[in-house]
C-alpha positions as CSV (number, residue, x, y, z in Angstrom):
1,M,43.3,9.9,21.9
2,A,42.0,10.2,18.4
3,E,38.5,11.5,17.8
4,P,36.0,8.8,16.9
5,G,35.5,10.4,13.4
6,E,39.2,9.8,12.7
7,Q,38.9,6.1,13.1
8,L,36.7,5.5,10.1
9,P,36.5,7.4,6.7
10,E,33.5,9.6,6.2
11,E,32.2,7.3,3.4
12,V,32.0,4.4,5.9
13,L,30.3,6.5,8.6
14,V,27.7,7.6,6.0
15,L,26.9,4.0,5.2
16,I,26.5,3.1,8.8
17,F,24.4,6.2,9.7
18,R,22.0,5.4,6.8
19,Y,20.7,2.4,8.8
20,L,20.3,4.2,12.2
21,P,16.9,5.3,13.5
22,L,16.5,9.1,13.9
23,R,17.3,9.3,17.7
24,D,20.6,7.3,17.1
25,R,21.5,9.7,14.3
26,V,20.9,12.6,16.7
27,A,23.2,11.0,19.3
28,A,25.9,10.2,16.6
29,A,25.8,13.8,15.4
30,R,26.7,15.0,18.9
31,V,29.8,12.8,19.3
32,C,32.2,15.0,17.3
33,R,32.5,17.3,14.3
34,A,33.4,14.6,11.9
35,W,30.4,12.5,12.9
36,A,28.1,15.5,12.7
37,V,29.3,16.1,9.1
38,A,28.7,12.5,8.1
39,A,25.3,12.4,9.8
40,A,24.2,15.4,7.8
41,C,25.3,13.9,4.4
42,S,22.6,13.8,1.8
43,V,23.1,10.0,1.2
44,V,22.2,9.4,4.9
45,W,18.8,11.0,4.4
46,R,17.8,9.9,0.9
47,D,15.7,7.0,2.2
48,T,14.5,7.8,5.7
49,T,12.0,6.1,8.1
50,I,10.9,8.2,11.0
51,S,8.7,6.9,13.8
52,C,7.1,9.6,15.8
53,D,6.1,7.1,18.5
54,F,9.6,6.5,19.8
55,E,11.4,9.7,19.2
56,R,11.8,12.1,22.2
57,E,9.3,14.9,21.9
58,G,11.0,18.1,20.7
59,T,13.9,16.4,18.9
60,L,12.4,15.9,15.5
61,L,12.2,19.4,13.9
62,P,15.3,21.0,15.5
63,Y,17.5,18.1,14.2
64,L,15.7,17.6,10.9
65,S,15.5,21.3,9.8
66,A,19.0,21.1,8.2
67,C,18.4,17.7,6.5
68,L,14.8,17.9,5.1
69,D,16.1,19.1,1.7
70,H,18.0,15.8,1.4
71,V,15.0,13.5,2.1
72,H,13.9,11.8,-1.2
73,N,11.9,8.9,0.2
74,L,10.1,9.3,3.5
75,R,8.2,6.7,5.5
76,L,6.5,8.4,8.4
77,E,5.0,6.3,11.3
78,F,2.8,7.8,14.0
79,E,0.1,6.8,16.5
80,P,-3.0,9.1,16.0
81,S,-4.3,8.4,19.5
82,R,-1.1,9.7,21.2
83,E,-1.1,13.5,21.0
84,P,2.7,13.9,21.1
85,S,3.1,11.4,18.2
86,R,0.4,13.0,16.2
87,R,1.6,16.5,16.8
88,A,5.2,15.5,15.8
89,A,3.9,14.0,12.5
90,T,1.8,17.0,11.7
91,E,4.6,19.4,12.4
92,L,7.1,17.4,10.3
93,L,4.7,17.2,7.3
94,N,4.1,20.9,7.4
95,A,7.9,21.6,7.7
96,L,8.4,19.2,4.8
97,A,6.0,21.2,2.7
98,G,8.6,24.0,2.8
99,H,11.6,21.8,2.0
100,T,10.4,19.6,-0.9
101,P,12.9,20.1,-3.7
102,G,14.1,16.5,-3.5
103,L,11.0,14.7,-2.1
104,R,10.0,11.8,-4.4
105,S,8.1,9.4,-2.2
106,L,5.9,9.8,0.9
107,R,4.4,6.9,2.8
108,L,2.3,7.4,5.9
109,E,1.5,4.7,8.4
110,C,-0.7,4.8,11.5
111,R,0.0,2.6,14.4
112,G,-2.7,1.5,16.9
113,E,-6.3,2.7,16.9
114,K,-7.5,6.2,16.0
115,P,-9.8,8.0,18.4
116,L,-13.5,7.6,17.7
117,F,-15.1,10.2,15.4
118,D,-11.7,11.5,14.4
119,A,-11.6,12.9,10.9
120,G,-7.8,13.4,10.9
121,R,-8.1,16.9,9.6
122,D,-4.8,18.0,11.0
123,I,-2.9,15.2,9.2
124,L,-4.8,15.5,6.0
125,D,-4.3,19.2,5.9
126,A,-0.6,18.6,6.2
127,V,-0.7,16.1,3.4
128,H,-2.5,18.7,1.3
129,A,0.3,21.2,2.0
130,V,2.9,18.6,0.9
131,C,1.0,17.9,-2.4
132,R,0.8,21.7,-3.1
133,A,4.6,22.1,-2.7
134,A,6.1,18.8,-3.9
135,C,5.8,19.1,-7.6
136,A,8.4,16.3,-8.1
137,L,6.6,13.8,-5.9
138,R,6.3,10.5,-7.7
139,H,4.9,8.1,-5.0
140,L,2.2,8.8,-2.4
141,D,1.0,5.9,-0.3
142,L,-1.9,6.6,2.1
143,R,-3.2,3.1,2.5
144,R,-2.3,3.1,6.2
145,L,-4.2,6.3,7.1
146,P,-7.5,5.4,8.8
147,F,-9.2,8.7,7.8
148,T,-11.7,9.3,5.0
149,L,-9.8,10.5,1.9
150,D,-11.8,12.9,-0.3
151,D,-11.9,14.5,-3.7
152,A,-10.1,17.6,-2.5
153,L,-7.0,15.5,-1.7
154,V,-7.0,13.7,-5.0
155,L,-7.5,16.9,-7.0
156,Q,-4.6,18.6,-5.0
157,A,-2.4,15.6,-5.9
158,A,-3.5,15.8,-9.5
159,R,-2.8,19.5,-9.8
160,G,0.3,19.8,-7.6
161,C,2.1,16.5,-8.5
162,P,2.1,15.9,-12.3
163,E,5.0,13.5,-12.0
164,L,3.1,11.0,-9.9
165,R,3.9,7.4,-10.7
166,S,1.8,5.8,-8.0
167,L,-1.0,6.9,-5.7
168,F,-2.6,4.5,-3.1
169,L,-5.9,5.6,-1.6
170,D,-7.4,2.2,-0.9
171,N,-7.4,2.6,2.9
172,C,-9.5,1.0,5.6
173,T,-12.1,3.8,5.8
174,L,-15.8,3.0,6.2
175,V,-16.8,5.7,3.7
176,G,-15.7,6.0,0.1
177,S,-15.6,9.8,-0.7
178,V,-13.5,9.9,-3.9
179,R,-15.8,10.4,-6.9
180,P,-15.0,8.8,-10.3
181,D,-14.7,12.4,-11.8
182,S,-11.8,13.1,-9.5
183,V,-10.0,9.9,-10.6
184,L,-10.5,11.0,-14.2
185,E,-8.9,14.3,-13.6
186,L,-6.0,12.5,-11.8
187,L,-5.4,10.2,-14.7
188,E,-5.5,13.1,-17.2
189,A,-3.2,15.3,-15.1
190,C,-0.7,12.5,-14.3
191,P,0.0,10.8,-17.6
192,R,2.9,8.8,-16.2
193,L,0.9,7.2,-13.4
194,R,1.7,3.4,-13.3
195,A,0.0,2.3,-10.1
196,L,-3.3,3.3,-8.5
197,G,-5.1,2.1,-5.4
198,L,-8.8,2.9,-5.0
199,H,-12.1,1.9,-3.5
200,L,-14.1,0.2,-6.2
201,A,-16.8,3.0,-6.2
202,S,-14.1,5.4,-7.4
203,L,-13.4,3.5,-10.6
204,S,-15.5,4.0,-13.7
205,D,-15.9,2.7,-17.2
206,T,-14.6,6.1,-18.5
207,A,-11.4,5.7,-16.3
208,L,-10.8,2.3,-17.9
209,Q,-11.2,3.9,-21.4
210,V,-8.6,6.6,-20.4
211,L,-6.2,3.8,-19.3
212,A,-6.8,2.0,-22.6
213,A,-5.9,5.0,-24.7
214,P,-3.1,4.3,-27.3
215,D,-0.9,7.1,-26.0
216,R,-1.2,6.1,-22.4
217,A,2.1,5.2,-20.6
218,P,2.4,1.6,-19.5
219,F,0.2,0.9,-16.5
220,A,1.3,-1.8,-14.1
221,L,-1.0,-2.1,-11.0
222,L,-4.6,-1.4,-10.0
223,A,-5.4,-2.2,-6.4
224,L,-9.2,-2.2,-5.7
225,R,-10.6,-2.4,-2.2
226,C,-14.3,-3.4,-1.8
227,A,-15.4,-2.7,1.8
228,C,-17.8,0.2,2.2
229,P,-21.5,0.7,1.2
230,E,-20.5,2.8,-1.8
231,D,-18.5,-0.2,-3.1
232,A,-21.4,-2.5,-2.7
233,R,-23.6,-0.2,-4.8
234,A,-21.1,0.3,-7.5
235,P,-22.3,-0.9,-11.0
236,P,-20.2,-3.6,-12.7
237,L,-17.6,-2.4,-15.1
238,P,-18.0,-3.8,-18.7
239,D,-16.0,-6.8,-19.7
240,E,-15.1,-5.0,-23.0
241,A,-13.5,-2.1,-21.0
242,W,-11.4,-4.6,-19.0
243,A,-10.4,-6.4,-22.2
244,A,-9.3,-3.2,-23.8
245,V,-7.2,-2.3,-20.8
246,R,-5.6,-5.7,-20.9
247,R,-4.8,-5.4,-24.6
248,R,-3.2,-2.0,-24.1
249,H,-1.3,-3.1,-20.9
250,P,-0.6,-6.8,-21.1
251,G,1.4,-6.7,-17.9
252,L,-1.3,-5.1,-15.8
253,A,-1.9,-6.7,-12.4
254,V,-5.1,-6.2,-10.5
255,E,-5.3,-6.6,-6.7
256,L,-8.8,-7.3,-5.3
257,E,-9.6,-7.1,-1.6
258,L,-13.2,-8.1,-0.6
259,E,-14.3,-7.3,3.0
260,P,-17.2,-8.7,5.1
261,A,-19.5,-5.6,4.4
262,L,-19.8,-6.7,0.8
263,P,-23.1,-8.7,0.2
264,V,-23.1,-11.8,-1.9
265,E,-24.7,-10.2,-4.9
266,S,-22.0,-7.5,-4.9
267,V,-19.3,-10.1,-4.8
268,T,-20.6,-11.7,-8.0
269,R,-20.6,-8.3,-9.7
270,V,-17.0,-7.6,-8.6
271,L,-15.5,-10.9,-9.7
272,Q,-15.5,-10.6,-13.5
273,P,-13.7,-13.1,-15.8
274,A,-12.0,-10.4,-17.8
275,V,-10.2,-8.8,-14.8
276,P,-6.5,-9.8,-14.7
277,V,-6.5,-10.5,-11.0
278,A,-3.0,-11.1,-9.6
279,A,-3.8,-10.9,-5.9
280,L,-7.1,-11.8,-4.3
281,R,-7.9,-11.2,-0.6
282,L,-11.1,-12.7,0.7
283,S,-12.5,-11.8,4.1
284,L,-16.2,-12.4,3.5
285,S,-18.9,-13.1,6.0
286,G,-20.9,-15.1,3.5
287,D,-19.9,-17.5,0.8
288,T,-16.1,-17.8,0.4
289,V,-16.1,-21.2,-1.5
290,G,-17.7,-19.7,-4.5
291,P,-15.1,-16.9,-5.0
292,V,-12.3,-19.4,-4.6
293,C,-13.8,-21.7,-7.2
294,F,-14.4,-18.6,-9.5
295,A,-10.7,-17.7,-9.1
296,A,-9.6,-21.2,-10.0
297,R,-11.7,-21.1,-13.2
298,H,-11.0,-17.6,-14.4
299,Y,-7.8,-16.3,-12.9
300,A,-5.5,-19.3,-13.4
301,A,-3.3,-17.5,-15.8
302,T,-2.8,-14.3,-13.7
303,L,-3.3,-15.2,-10.0
304,R,-0.1,-15.0,-7.9
305,A,-1.4,-14.5,-4.4
306,L,-4.5,-15.6,-2.5
307,E,-5.5,-14.8,1.1
308,V,-8.6,-16.4,2.6
309,R,-10.2,-15.6,6.0
310,A,-13.1,-18.0,6.5
311,A,-14.4,-20.8,8.6
312,A,-12.9,-24.2,8.0
313,S,-15.0,-26.6,5.9
314,A,-14.7,-29.6,3.6
315,E,-16.1,-27.5,0.8
316,L,-13.4,-24.8,1.2
317,D,-10.7,-27.5,1.3
318,A,-12.0,-28.9,-2.0
319,A,-12.1,-25.4,-3.5
320,L,-8.5,-24.8,-2.4
321,E,-7.3,-28.1,-3.9
322,L,-9.0,-27.1,-7.2
323,L,-7.3,-23.8,-7.2
324,A,-3.9,-25.4,-6.5
325,A,-4.4,-27.7,-9.5
326,R,-5.3,-24.9,-11.8
327,C,-3.1,-22.0,-10.7
328,A,0.4,-23.2,-11.3
329,G,1.9,-19.7,-11.2
330,L,0.7,-19.1,-7.6
331,R,3.5,-17.7,-5.4
332,E,1.6,-17.1,-2.1
333,I,-1.3,-18.8,-0.4
334,H,-2.5,-17.7,3.0
335,C,-5.5,-19.4,4.5
336,F,-6.5,-18.4,8.1
337,C,-8.4,-21.5,9.1
338,V,-7.3,-25.1,9.6
339,V,-7.1,-27.1,6.4
340,R,-6.7,-30.8,5.8
341,P,-3.3,-32.2,4.8
342,S,-4.3,-32.8,1.2
343,V,-4.7,-29.0,0.7
344,L,-1.0,-28.4,1.7
345,H,0.1,-31.4,-0.4
346,A,-1.9,-29.9,-3.4
347,F,-0.1,-26.6,-3.3
348,R,3.3,-28.0,-2.7
349,T,2.8,-30.4,-5.6
350,H,1.1,-28.2,-8.2
351,C,2.6,-24.8,-7.6
352,P,6.3,-24.9,-8.3
353,R,6.7,-21.1,-7.9
354,L,5.3,-21.1,-4.4
355,R,7.4,-18.8,-2.2
356,S,5.4,-18.8,1.1
357,Y,2.2,-20.2,2.5
358,T,0.0,-20.1,5.6
359,L,-1.7,-23.5,5.7
360,K,-2.2,-24.8,9.2
361,L,-3.2,-28.5,9.8
362,T,-3.9,-27.9,13.5
363,R,-5.2,-24.9,15.4
364,E,-2.4,-22.7,16.8
365,P,-2.2,-19.5,18.7
366,H,-2.4,-16.4,16.6
367,P,-0.7,-14.6,14.9
368,W,0.0,-17.3,12.3
369,L,3.2,-16.7,10.5
370,P,3.8,-17.7,6.9
371,T,6.1,-20.6,6.1
372,P,8.8,-19.8,3.5
373,V,9.4,-22.4,0.8
374,A,13.0,-23.4,0.6
């Protein structure tokens, strides 16, 4: 009987193994020599997703040690409340710090809840190690880490990863610990940065001036999260500074996420007419109708996605209909409360580019799934 590896060319096996989860790659590599060679091919590992929650403990590093050099884009999932999952993630990141010649992208995602009073020092120290070693790193996404990200991490990324194109620090922490000075050093050390995610308190007028400099590389995305007390106390950024950034980067898209901890007076400071808001996520405990109406009046030319979490009301329905009539370029609308039929009709009528929506006419069990537009 012919060996399994002889039934298919190596090129075909490589294409198949690219889509296998890690434990299935381990199993495939043990079938025969030909399969082992195909499973270790660099193409298999270029884009890799590893879930530490489901891999058998002890199989990660022994199998990956020969392949880490081939990993270019890594998405690493783990559950911080499960010690084996957390330990596997930490060990893998530390090992990756010693095998980083090809690493271009790192995305970390936490699943489940983190333990109370957990600062995530082990994980964050491992991220520091990667940033020290991965001088060719271009994309670092830490939005799904539930730990406080501080100046030391930002400065390490600035000094160790000068080729950065995107850095996302806008995570769900309750404390904003990245100072504006650290962001300034990041922008100066990484001149090719095109996308940045921050808490609002980390952004400054001076940072906007740096972005508006004539020799600055094109900047595409600024994601701002407003959720912690530091964000609520942040001073408003001048309209002139935003206008200068828009002139320098006409394609700039700003994503704004406003959380319940933000008081009403802070919301009015954050929502500025000159900001080119492309995505707006509202989950406010106070007035939501006002921000929706504000978006309809001032973001009609730029708004592409809106998410609203609020209590159902006739006033909110009217505000949504106004927004639908003004924002013809809208591509997504997700409202997590029951709306009247005229709201759905307004978006289907006035927004020809709409791709998906969550607009429920009757109460349904959660989670509510978006409806794609045919």
